[in-house]
C-alpha positions in Angstrom: 6.6 -2.1 3.5 3.5 0.0 3.0 0.8 0.3 5.6 -2.7 1.7 5.4 -5.6 2.3 7.8 -9.1 1.6 6.6 -11.0 4.7 7.8 -14.3 2.9 7.4 -13.2 0.3 9.9 -11.1 2.3 12.4 -12.8 3.1 15.7 -10.1 5.5 16.8 -9.0 3.6 19.9 -5.4 4.7 19.6 -3.8 1.3 20.1 -1.7 1.6 17.0 -0.4 5.0 18.1 0.4 3.7 21.5 2.4 0.7 20.0 4.1 2.5 17.2 3.9 6.4 17.4 6.6 6.8 14.8 4.1 5.5 12.1 0.6 6.1 13.5 -1.3 9.0 15.0 -4.9 9.9 15.7 -6.2 12.6 13.5 -9.9 13.6 13.3 -10.7 10.9 15.8 -9.3 8.1 13.5 -5.9 6.6 13.0 -3.7 7.7 10.2 -0.3 6.7 8.8 2.3 9.5 9.0 5.0 7.8 6.9 4.8 6.9 3.2 7.4 4.2 3.3 8.2 2.1 6.4 11.9 1.3 6.9 13.1 -2.1 8.2 13.7 -0.6 11.7 10.0 0.1 12.1 8.5 -3.1 10.5 8.2 -5.0 13.8 6.4 -2.1 15.4 4.0 -1.8 12.5 3.2 -5.5 12.7 2.6 -5.2 16.5 0.3 -2.2 15.9 -1.6 -4.2 13.3 -1.9 -7.1 15.7 -3.1 -4.7 18.5 -5.9 -3.2 16.3 -9.2 -4.6 17.8 -11.1 -4.2 14.5 -8.3 -5.2 12.0 -8.3 -1.8 10.3 -4.5 -1.9 9.5 -3.3 -3.5 6.3 0.3 -4.2 5.5 1.9 -4.7 2.0 5.4 -5.9 1.6 
């Protein structure tokens, strides 16, 4: 699984970091992904973080 944050869409609310801090953090007031590859143990958290994003800035690729 690969995940990205669209910096043009992100509003820096921090919901993704709150849901899955192992993968997301706020940097320069916007969210960023801190892992290149997401292991199976974090996939549910990443999906929950994407669902929690109020502006849909998180994209997931299998």
